[in-house]
N, C-alpha and C positions, 0 to 999 in steps of 0.2 A: 504494500500500500504506500502511495506517495506521501511524503511529508507535506503538510499544508503550505509550507513556504517554498517548496521545491519549484524551480522554474522549469516549465515544460517546453521543450522545443520540438515540435512535431515535424515529421517528414512532410515536405512541401507537396501539395497535391496539384498535379498538372491535369487539366481537363481538356479533352480533345476539342479542337476547333470546330469539328463537325457538329458537336453538341451545342456549342456556344453561339452559333451563327443565326439563331432564329428568334429567341424569346421576345425582345422588344418589338421587332418589326412585325412579328406575327400578331401580337396584341394590338398594335396600332392598325393593322390591316383589318382585324376582326371588329375593332371599334368603328372604323369607317363603314364596314359592311352593315353593322347593326344600325347605324344612323342613316345610311344612304341607300341601303339595298332596295332594289326596285320591287322585289317580290317578298311577301311576308315569310315565305319558306327560307329565303336566304338570311333574313334577319333573325329568324328563330334559330337557325343553325349557328349563326355568329354568337348569339346569346349563350347557347349551350357550350360552345367551345371556350368562350371567355370564362364561364363558370369553372371549367376544367383546367384553366391555364395556370393556376397557382401563382398568379401575378397580381400584386396589389394595384397595379395600374388598370386592371379590369373593373375595379369598383365603380368608377365614375361613369363609364359607358353603360354598365348594367343598370345603374341608378337612372340614367337618362332613358334607358329602354322601358322603364315603367310608365313612360308618357307616350309610348308609341300609339299610333292610330289603330293598330290591330290588337285585339284582346289576346290573341294567341301569342303574339310577340311579347306583350306585357307579362303574360304567364311564364314564358320562357325566360325573360329577364329576371323575374322573381326566383325561378328555379336556379338560374345561374348564380344569383346572390347567395342562395342557400348552399350551393355546391362550393362556391368560392370561400365561404366562411370568414369573410372580413367583417369584424364587428361594426365598422363604419356603415355597413349596409342597413343597420337597424334604423338609423335616422331617416334614410330615404324611404324605407318600407313603411315606417310609421307615418310619413307625410302623405302616403297614398292609401290610407285606410278607406277612403271613399270610393275605391275602385267599383265601377258599376257592373262589371261582368263577373258572374259567379265563379267561373273556372279560374280566371285571373286572380280574383279575390282569395280563392282557396289556396292558390300557389303562394300568394303573398303571406297569408296566415301561416302556412307551413314554414316558409322561410323565417318569419318572425319567431315562431316557436323554437326553431333550430338555433338561431343566433342568440336568442335569450338564454337557452339552455347552455350554449357555449360560454356566454358571459358569466353565468352563475356557477359554472363548473369549479369545484375546489381546486386551488392552485397546487402545483408541485414545487414551485420555487418562486422567489420574489426577485425581480431584476430591475436595477437602475441602469438604463442604457444611456451612456453619455453621448453627446453629439459626435457624429462621425467626423473625423478630421481627414482632409486631403493633403497629404504631404508632398504629392507630386506637383501641385500648383498648376495643373493643366486641365482639370475636370470642371465641367459646368456645375454650378451650385445645385441645380435641380437634379443632376445625376447623383450627387453626394447624398441629397435628401432622399432620393428614391432608394439608394442602397440602405440607408437607415430604416426606411419603411419596410424593406425586405427582411432586414434583421429582426425588426419588431414582429413581423408576421410569423417568421419561423419560431421566435421565442414563444409567442402565443400558442402556436401549433404544438410546441413542446410542453405545454402546460404551465407556462409562466404567467404570473401577474406582473404588469409593468408599473414600476413606481412612478409617481408624478414628479415632474421637474421641481426642484427646490423643496423637496419634502424634508421636514425636520427629522432629526435623529430620533426624537421621542416618538413621532408618528410612525416611522419605519419600524422601530422596535415593537410598537404596539401591534402592527400588522403581523410581524413574525411571531410574536407571542400568541396572538389569537389563532393564527392559521397553523402554527407549529411547523413552520418550514424554514429553510435557510435563505439568506439574502446574498445577492451577488451584484457587484458593480462591474459593468463591461465598458472598457475604453477601447474604441476601435479606430484604427488608422488605415487609410488607403496609401500604399507605398508602391514605388516602382518595383517591378519584378524583372527577372532576366528575360532576354529575348523580346524586349519591348512589351512585356506583359505587365500584369498588376498583381499586387499582393494585398491581402487583408490580414492585418495583425490585430488580434483581440487579447487585451490584457484583462485578467479576471482578478478582482479583489473582493474581500468581504464587504457586505453592505448591511447596515451602516458600518463605517470604519474604513481602514486603509490597508488591512493585512493582504499582502500580495499572495495569490494562490498560484499564479502561473501565466503563461502566455501561449497562445496557439497561432499558427500562421498557415494560410493556404494561398496558393498562387495559381495563376493560369496565364496562358499566352495564346496567340494565334487567332485573335478575334478583336472586334471593336470594344472599346472600354465598357460601354453599356452592356454588351453581351457577356463580357468577362465578369463584371460585378454581379450581374443577375445570377450567374452560376455560383459565384464565390460566397455570396451572403448566406444562403442556407447551409452551404457546406461548412462555413466557419462556425455556425451555431451547433451543427452536428458534432464537429470535432471538439468544441468546448464542452458539450454535454457529456461526451464519452470521457474526456480527460479529467473533468472535475467531478465526475460521479453525481451529476444532477439526478435526483430521484423525486 
């Protein structure tokens, strides 16, 4: 068993470029199809695929799909929100409770039940995710924010509750005591990687407090920055979960 203060340096993970070349472009294409598709069938298919995309960027187009002229598309958008599992979908679903079509309303109610259950699920750990830093100095701020959103999404999927920004130490300790779970602070940096690639470095500390638990790094090359970071963000959380024994 590792000592809590042991600094962990993991084998860097190289992800194939063929896997990395699609995510953002595919989500953008599906979002356009959901908004502009000439036939309802095309928009329905786009909504379903967005729900299966595991991409936080799919949230907004699916929310917009709840206003489609076709009830079948609205139902598919609600189903996509349920499948996507982004808690941000609660707000837009609740804003459309006056849905007139019975089938679309049933799909929305199903999505609401699912997301409310996800929100109410007892946590496995409590995480303060610090703002992601770009040490390359070359990335657009929106891409850095999107990487942070992907880290948050993967943490929630892993059973984490996310601590609010500027939470007091007393409040954090109260959550940990009540839920009987461990707290972690994650400090993430985007760094240059070899072969013109990128690297995500995640330092893990106790939360609240500053006890260093270790560091994990994952890297990838052979693709555009957005594609590389889309693949690296969930991988970094998986590596951290395994290394630090999150339960």
